[in-house]
N, C-alpha and C positions, 0 to 999 in steps of 0.2 A: 353362521356369521363368517364373513371372509376373514382371512388371516390379516393381522395388522400389517400396515405398510412398513417397509424397512428402508432405512436411509444410511448411507455411509458419508461421513464427514472426513475430509483429508486435511489434517492440520489442527493443532490445539493451541494456536495463538488466540488473539482476541477475536478474530473472525470465526475460527473454528469453535471456540467456546460458546460464542453467541449463537451459532447455528445449532450446536448440540442442545443448548438450553431450549431454544425455540421449538425444535423438533420434539424433544421430550415433553415439553408443555402441551404440545398438540397430540400427544399420545402415539407418536411415531417410534417404532423400535429402531434405535440408533446405535451405531458403532462409529467411534471416532479413532482414526489412525494418526499417530504422532511419532515422528522419527526420533525426537528427543526423549529425555527422561523426566520431563516435568511440563506443566502447562505454562503458557506465557509467550511461547514462540520467540520472536525477535527481542522481546523485552527481558527474557530470562538469561542473564549473563552466565556463561559457563555451561549452558545447556549442551548436553552430549550430542545434539544434532550437529554442532559445529557451525550452525547457520546464523547465530545471533551476532549482529554487529554492535551490540550495546557496549559502550565504553564507560569508564568509571565516572566521568563527569556528566553523562547524558541525563537530561531532564526533558519533560514534556515541553513542546513549544506552542501548545494550545492550553488554555487555562483549564483547571479541573472541572469547573462548572460547565464548560462547553465540551468536555472530553468524556466525562463519566457515562456509563450505561444508565439509561433511564430506570432500569430495573434494579440498579445496584449503585446508589450514590456513593461517592468517595467520602471518607470521614471529614467532618467539618473542621477538625483541627489540623488537617493536612495543609501544606503550603499551596499557593495558587498553582505552582508549577512543580509537581512531584518528580522525584528522581526515577531513573529506570528501575532501581531496586524496589522502590515503593510500588511502581506499576507492576512489576513481576509479582510482588506479594498480593496486590489487589486482584490480579487475574487468578492467582492460585486460590485466594479466598472465594472468588466468584465460583470457581469450579467446585469447591467444597460446599459452599452454602447452598447451591442448587442441585447437589447430588450428581454432578457430572462425572466425577472421577471413576466410578465403576464402569462407565461406558467408554473410557479412553484406553486404548491399547498403546502404551508407551513402548519406545524402542522398536517400532514397526514402520518400515518404509514401504509405501505403496509403489510398486514398479509398473503396474499397468491398470488402466480402466478401459474396458471394452464394452461396446454395445453387444449384448448376447445375440440378438437377431442377426447382426452383421457378421459376427464370427460364425454362426451356424450357416449363413449363406455361403461363406467361403468354404466351410467344411462340406457342404452339399455339392460344391463345385460349380454353382451357377453364377458365381462371380458378381452377384448383385444383392443388395439388401431388399428384403420384401417388407415394405411398410416401415413406418417409423418405429425405431426401437423403444421399448418400454422398460426393459430391464438391463442391468449393468453388472458386469463381472469385475470384481476388484481382486487383484493379485498382489501379494506382498513379497518382500525379499526372501521370506522363508518358504515361498512356494505355496502358501495357503491361498485359497480362493473362497469367495462368497458372492452371492447374488443379491442385488438391491434394486428397489424401485426408483430410487433417486440417489445420485452422487452429488455432494456439495463440495466443490473445490474451494479450499480455504488455505492454500499453502503459502500465501504471501508473495510479495514481489520485491522485497528489499534484501535479498540474500545472495544473488548471483552477480558478482561485481562486473561492472562495465568499464573497460579501459579504452583509451583513444584508439580509434580504428579508422583509417590507418594510423600507425604511430608516427611520431615526429622524425624528421631527418636527423642523421647523425647518431652518435653513440654516447650514452651517458654512463660514466664510470662509477657512479655512486649506487646507493640503494634505492629501489623503488618498491612501494607498497600501496595497497588500496585502503581507503578509509574503513572498509569492512574488517580489516585486521587490526585496527588501532584499539588499544585498551587504556594505556596510561602514557603520560608525557615523559616518563623516565626513558622511554625508547629514544627520545630526542636530546638527551642531556649532552651539552657541549657540541652539538652537531648543527650544521647549517641546513635549515629546513625550508622547503618550498611546498606549499599546499596549493593544489590546483582544483578550483571549483568555487562556487559562490552559494552553495546550499547550506543548510543548517549544520550538517556534519563538518563541512569545510571550515565554517566560522568557529565552531567549538574546538576543532583540532588546532587551528591556527592560534586561538587564544590560549589553549592549554600549553602548546609548544612554546609560546612566547615567554613562559616562566622557566623553561629549562634549556632552550636552544642557545646556540652561540650566535649572537647578533640578532638583528630583527628577523622574524619569520616572514618570508615572502609569500604573498597571497596573489595567485595568478588567475585571471579569468578573461575569456574572450569577449564576454558580454556581461553587463551588470544586471543586478536585481535591486528591488526596493529592500532596504533594511528597516525592519519594523521592531522597535524595542518591545519588550514583554509588557511594559507598563506605559500607558499614555495618560497623562493628567491624573495619576494616582490610582488608576484602575487597570486590570488586565486589558491588553490592547484589543483582544477579540470580544470584549464584553458587550460592545455595541452592535455586534454583527446581527443578532437576532432582530433588534429593533429596526435596523436599516434594510432587512431582507425584503420588505414589501416594496422597496423602490427598485426601479430598473438598475441593472448592474452598472451601466454607464453613470447614472446619477450617484450610486454608492461609490463608484470609483472617484468621482470628482470630490465628494465630501471627504473620503478617506485620504486622498492625496493632499488635500488642503490641510487636514489635521496633522498628517505626517510631516509636511513641509514646515508647519509651525513648530512642531515638537523637536525635530532633529535636523531638518534641512535635507537637501538632496545628497545621494551617495557621492557625487562628484566633489562635494565639499571636503570629503575625507580621502580624496585621491583615488576613489573607486570609479570604474567605468559607469557611464550613464545606463540606467535600466533599459533593457531591450524592448520593453512594452510597458503599458500602464499597470498600475496596481490592480490586482485581480485578473490580470492577463498572463502573468507568469507567477510562479509560486514565490511569494516573498520569503526572505530569510528573517527569522525571528531571533534576535540577539540583543541583549542588553550590554554585552561586553566587547564586541568586536570594535565598535566605534571608539570606545575608551582606549583600547590597545593601539588602534591606528593613530589617534591623536597624541599618544605618548611615545610614538616611534618604536614600539615593541613589535608591531606588525607593519609591514610596508607593502603597499599595493603594487602589482605589476600587471601589464597587459598579457595577452595570450603568448604562448610559446611559439617561437619560430623554428629553433633547432637546438640540438645538443652538440657540445664540443668538449668531450671528456668530462671533467668535473664542473664545467660551466654550462649554464643555461642561457641561451640568447633569446631575447623576447622580441616581439613584433615591432617595438619602437626603437630597436637597435641596442638597447642596454643589455649587458650580460652580467651574471652574478655567479660566484662559486657556490655550489650546492652539494651537500653530502647525502641528503635524503629527499626524495620526492614522494609526497602523499597524493595519490590520485583520488580526490573526492568527487568522482565523476559519475556517480549514480549506479544503477543496477539494471540488468536485463530482466524482462518478464519471462520466466521459465516455468513450464508446466511439464516436467519430464515424463509423467506417467500417461499423458494423453497423446494420441497420434495426431499428425497434421490434419487428418480427416475432421477432427473436432476443433483444433486451434487455428488452422490455416498455417501459412508459412511463418507468420509472426504473431504470437499471442497478444502483442500490444494492439494489434489491429482487429482483434476478435470482436465482432458485433454481438451485443447481448441486449435483450429487451430489458429496459430499466437497469442495465448493468448487472443483471441477475440471471436471466434465463437464456439458454442457448436457443437460437432461432430454429435449428433443425429438430431439436428435441428438448423440451423444458425439463425433462427428467435429469438433465445435466445442468446443474445450477452453480453459480459462482457467488461467493460472498467475499468482498474485499478487493476485487479486481478493478480498482478505480484509483484515481488521484483526486483527492478532495481539496478544496480551498480552505477547509477547516479541519476539524478532528476526524479521526477514522471510526472511533468506537460507536458513536450514535448511528453512523451510516451502516456499519456491519450489523448492528442490532436490528435496525429497520429492515435491511435486506434479509436477514435470517428469519424474521417473523413472516415476511412475504413468502419465502420458500415453504415454511411450515404450513402456512395457511393454504397454499396450493395443494400440498400433499395431503392435507387433511380433508380437502374438498370444500373448505370455507371460502376460498378465493379461486376464481377462474380467469384464465388469460383471455385476451381478445383474440379474434381470428388471426391466423398467421400473417396474412397480408397487412393487417393493421399493425401488427408488431413490427414488421419490416419498415413500414412507412414511418412509424414513430422513431425507430432506431436510426433511419436515414436522416430524419429531421434533427435528431439530437446531434448527429455528426456534423451536419451543416452549421448548426448554431455554435457548436464547440470550436469548429475550425475558424469560423468568423471571429470568435473571441480570442482563442489561444494560438491559432496558427496551425498549419498542417504538420509542422515538425515538432510539436509539443504533446504528442500522445493524445490527440483530440478524442479518440474513441474512449479513452479512460477518464477524461476530465469531467468533473462534476462541480457545480457550485453548491457548497455545503448546505446552506439554508434553503435554497430553492429545491435542491434534490430531496431533502428530508420532507419538505412540504408536499412536493410532487408525489413522493412515494405514499404518503398518507392518502392523497386523493386517489391514487391508483388502487390502493388497498380497498377503499370504499367502493370504487367502481367495480373491482373484481369480485367483491362480495355480492354486489347487486347482480352481476352476471351469473354467479354461482346459484343465487336464489332462483334465477330463471332457468337453471339447468344447462347453461352454456359452458363449454370448455372444461368440463370436469376431467381430472386425470383418469386414465384407464384403470380398471380393477387390477389388484395385485396379481402378478403372474405366478404360475406354479413355481415353487422353489426348486432349484437344483441343490444337491447335497453340498453343504458348506464344509470346507476343510479347515476353517479358521478355528 
């Protein structure tokens, strides 16, 4: 009998836990590396990794019914929109329930992932790779190494703060911080606060700060987004998503925009800038509270920043306001520090992946969670993880490389047409369409496997592990 296949999973957040479970379910010998001291990744407040941006008031912005793992439903008595602490507990329970904990190495940072054949080519001095690599060497910060047939990258992409680049003209004499570092509104007590951004974190922080700050909290954005309340007509706003998924997205857009206009009206009614694109073309902000605070004067909208003048911020409409604290809620960079540009390219945001999972040069390098969904993330990473496990077990086979590239190019064209070239089109997925498409791809890949096409190579001889 050949030795069992081995897989490394990097990260024990939702994506990494889903990957670990799927691989173990498929009989794969699996080791999961986690920098922090507990499961849950970005949901785990106080995680020793220092990467979690979770703040005290953070809750899901997708309803539990549309967010939960299919294999692990959330408790019926939970609220529709659970808190970050409930989510962290849910993920910890998931790890315990499915026996994942013994396979997770906490407090372990992966420093490099290398294709063994490529390294050996360099060591031979021939300067070239000989054939496609099939094994991977994982090295940790302790200097330990081990070899695997597959590496699943599940390190998340909401932990490396992005700041305006280039910065704005002038000098600001107050305090600047990123939303990643925000925890509670006490940090803003009796201070004049400006929040920059229009995403979910920006709205949460502006609302929180409005209860402790001095004067109205200023909310600045260069371009607007659609504001979707968490409830529409007495139900979670995303509850109708599955029913409408059979329709073309343009049709869904018109229906959803009509419902939103009827329920809350356009953002301009609240002093916010007009959305830069239609609903489902940019990520909507989900908030029940920001419109309330705007209409009560506790949050005041401002356009984009023009420049700084000491303790004053001058906006593009010529207005200026004194500010003590700026919170940059300006998103995150995609960072995969343990992979060389040979595998990620110059910008990991532009990395083409077949079905947003498999590296086009070697499917032994797989990614779970490297996407931006129009809906929840957990069902997506669960489906992606099962696809990786099916391939490694031999139950699923990939199409030929040329077909993978054509499919990936087609996905990019479609995403660019819908979201634009400056909105991470490589990473964008339509939640319902993607889930349905992955189910079809799984069936097609199982048929290919039955025909004997595209099976993964047999496990390579192991090098001695120092882990």
